[in-house]
N, C-alpha and C positions, 0 to 999 in steps of 0.2 A: 151230875146229870145235866144241870142247866148249861154248863159249858159245851157238852156234846150237843145239845139241842141248838144252841146258838152257833156252833160251828157247822151243823147240818144245815140250818137255815141260811147262813152265809153262803155256803156252797151251792144250795139250791138257788139262791137269788143270783149268785154270780153266773151260774149256768143259764139263767134266763136273761141276762143282760145282753143287750144287742152288741154284735161284734161290729167292728169297723168293716167296711167293704173290703172284699178281696182287692189286691193291689193290681193296677193295670200295668201292662208292659208298654213302655214308651216305643214309639215307632223306630227309634234308632237301635232298639234291642230286638225288635220282632224279627223272628226267622222267616225265610222266604216260604217255607212250608213245614207242616208238621202233621203227624197223623190225626185225621178228623179235626183239624184246626187246633189242636192241643199243642202249644208252644213248648211244653214241658221237655219233651225229648231233645229237640234240637237246642234248646237253652241249656239243658243239663249237659250235653255233649260238649258245647262251647265252654261252659264254665269249668268242667273237669279237664278239658284239653289245657286250659290256661294253667290251673293249679297243679297239673302233673309237671309241668315244666315252666314256671314262671319266669319270665325274661326281665332283666333289669333294664332301666331306661326306656321303658314302654308304658308310660303312665296312663295313656288312654286305654290300652288293653286291660290294665289292671283295674281301672275304674269300671270298665264294661263287665269285667268277670265278677267283681264284687257286687255290682248291680244285679247281676244274674243270680248270684248266690242269694242275695237278699230277697229277690223276687221268688226263687224256689222255696226258700225257707218260709216265707210269708203265705204263699199261695197253695202249696201242696197239701197242708193240713185242711184247707177250706174247700179244696176241690173234691167233689164226691168220688171222682175216679181214682183218686190218690189216697183217700182217707184210710184205706186198709193196707197201705203200703208198709214195708218193713218199719216197724217202730224204732229199731236200731238206726236205720238210715235216717228217719225223720228226726230223731234226737241228735244224731251226729251233725245234721243239716242245721239245726238250731244252734248247737255248740259252735259250728263253724261260722255262723252269722255273728255271734257275739264275739268271737276271736277276731274277726275282720274289723268288726266295729270298734273294739278296743285298740287294735293296732292303728286304726286311723283317727282315733279320738272322737268317735261318733258315740253320743249318749244312748244308753239302751232304751231310754224313753222316747227317742226320736221315731216318728212314724215310718213304717216300712216303705210307704208310697214316697214320702219325702226323701229317703235315702236312695231309693231306686231311680226317681226322677232326677235328683241332684247328680248322682254319679253318672248317669246316662248323658245328661247335658254337659257335664264336666268333661266327658270323653270326647264329645263332639267339639267342645271349645278348645280343648288341648290340641286335637288334630288340626283345627283351623287356626291355631296360634292366636286366639281371641281372648285377650286378658279380661275384657269387660264382660263377655259372656261368661267366662270362668267364674268371676266373682258373683254374677247373678245366680249361676248354677249352684254355688255352695254357700247359701246363707249361713251366717254365724249361729243361728238358733239350732241348726241341724248339724253344722260342720264348724265347731267352735275354734278349730285350729287355723282356719283361714285357708284361702286358695294356695298361696305359695308353699305353706308347710304340707297341705294335702298332695300337691304335686310331687314334692319331695318324697314323701311316704310312698306315694303310689309308683315312683321311679324306682324304688327298691321294694318291690311288692312284698306285703306281709306274707309270712308262712301261715297258711291256714291248714293245720296238719290233717284234719279230717274231712275237707270238702270232697275230695276224690272218693274216699271210703264211703261217705254218706251217699253220694250219687250212685256209686256202683252197687251198694246195698239196695238201694230203691230200684235201680235199673235190672238188677238180677232177680227181683222178686217174682216168682212165677205167677203170683196173683195179678200182676200188672200187665204181663203180656208185652213188655217193652221190647222193641226191636233195637239191636245195637247197630 
């Protein structure tokens, strides 16, 4: 009985704990337009398009797509408009996030915002061929494998099996009214 009470007390306390703020979308990832200012649909389309047919030797595109995946996985469950989206899709999105992080050597404990911002800045640095900016974009506390290894892994983009299925499940949810 005491264990059950302790567990219920822990769960109630955890539910009341403040959450970290929802992640912001770096300007480099921000779409030109979206329905009612919601970036979810265009970001989802871009992310899914990349993972449908990932191209090798395009590390900036891979970094951008994984940052978009991270943003979707972190922001959708916090966004009141999307909280009732397909639970299957939301769960697949989380699994895809962890799969991408594992492939890139990013710890699970890293903040979503740090991963989003780092990969977005890395994409810009890669496109500009700016090694110093790349090193600044990928601090070792968040990206322990270092910039050169990160670019190598992004150049052979990780297979994230369920990223497209996750987005399609959420996008096809009749309760969300998403337009394709």
